[in-house]
Residue, then its C-alpha position, 0 to 999 in steps of 0.5 A: m756180434s753183441n757188445p761186450v758187457q761193460p764193467p760197472a763204472a767205479t763210483t768215487e764218493a767225494t766227501e767235502v770237508t769243511e773246516v769250521t773256524e770259530v771266530t770269537e769277537v773280542t770287544e774291548v770295553t773301555e770304561v768312560t769316566e766323566v770329567t769336570e772342568v775345574t778352574v784353579w786359582s793360586l794366591e799369595q802374600t809376600s809380607p806379614a803386612d799384607l794380612r788384613p784380619a777379619t773381625a772375630p765372631e761372637g760366641d765361644v770360638r777358640i782356635v787351638r793348635s793340635e800338637v799331638v800327631l794323630p792321623e785319625f784326627s787329621r783324617f776326620l777333619y779332612s773328610a768332614v770339611g772336604g767331603d762335600i766339595r770332593w777332597t779326595d787326594r789324601l784318602a788313599l794315603t796309608y796310616a804311615q804316609w799320613q803320619e809322615a806328612l803331619e810329622r814334618p818339621g814346621a807342619e802344623t794343624w790349627v783347629a777352630y772349636v765352637n762351644g767345644t766342638p771341632a768346626g774347621y781347621v787350617e793345615l800349614d805346610p812348610q816348604d823351601d826358601g821360607v815359603v809356607e802353604i796353607m795346604y788345607f783350610g775350611l769349615i765343616p758344613a754345619f759351621r759355614g755362614r757364621r763368620i767363622g771362616g774369615h777369623l780362622l783364615s786370619y789366624g792361620v795365616a798369622r801363624a804361617w807368618d810367625l812359624a819360625e818362632r815355634w820352629p827355630e830350624r825353619p827360616r823366617t817366612e817370606r811368602v804364604w800362598l794357597h790355592t782354591c778352585s771352582k769346587d770350593g764354596p761360593y765365598a772362598m775366593d772373596n774371603y782370601l781377597r779380603r784377607g789380603f791375598r793376591l792372585f798370581d796364577t789361574k789354570t783350568e784342569l779336567e778332573p774325574d767326577v768322583a762320588t762325594p765321600g763325606p765323613w761316611p757314605g750318605a753323609y750329604g744325601v748323595 
């Protein structure tokens, strides 16, 4: 008896389905900003008698108050004097904001001219309770080292002390103060101390490194 013929076995084709998940690696790029440690010194005078004026330099040096509120001129002075020592805090101000700062009652800008050319300036900032800050002070690089800075600072501080004589709505000045930092020129602190300022505060800050702005790109070869 023969074996019956077995039907062919059913063949099931198994298809392996592989789910492919595309993994996208997202790398967060954090821009690293270089910072510099900066020492900030605050100094003050509490009486007009504290001021020790410097000797006026020889030559045609005149100091004149800029009585027309003109942001264009103020910005020129700011960038020309502070460009190489990285003054940047005002560069982002709008025209209206700059004008508002200059129009505050008691705000004054005194400009030093050498042979008719602007050489530097002092900007006075009126504050509460008879306080006046020397907000900005300095010389354009071409005029540094010519004994102009001590004279300009002396004149500006004297004008801070007699500010109320020109602004009757202001109280009499009781205190004049300023701050300087390690980014300023090597003779800045000595100039302030010689004029009778006294140190009252020292602190250290980390500030981001910024390109030297100058009055225009490349002014100082950077």
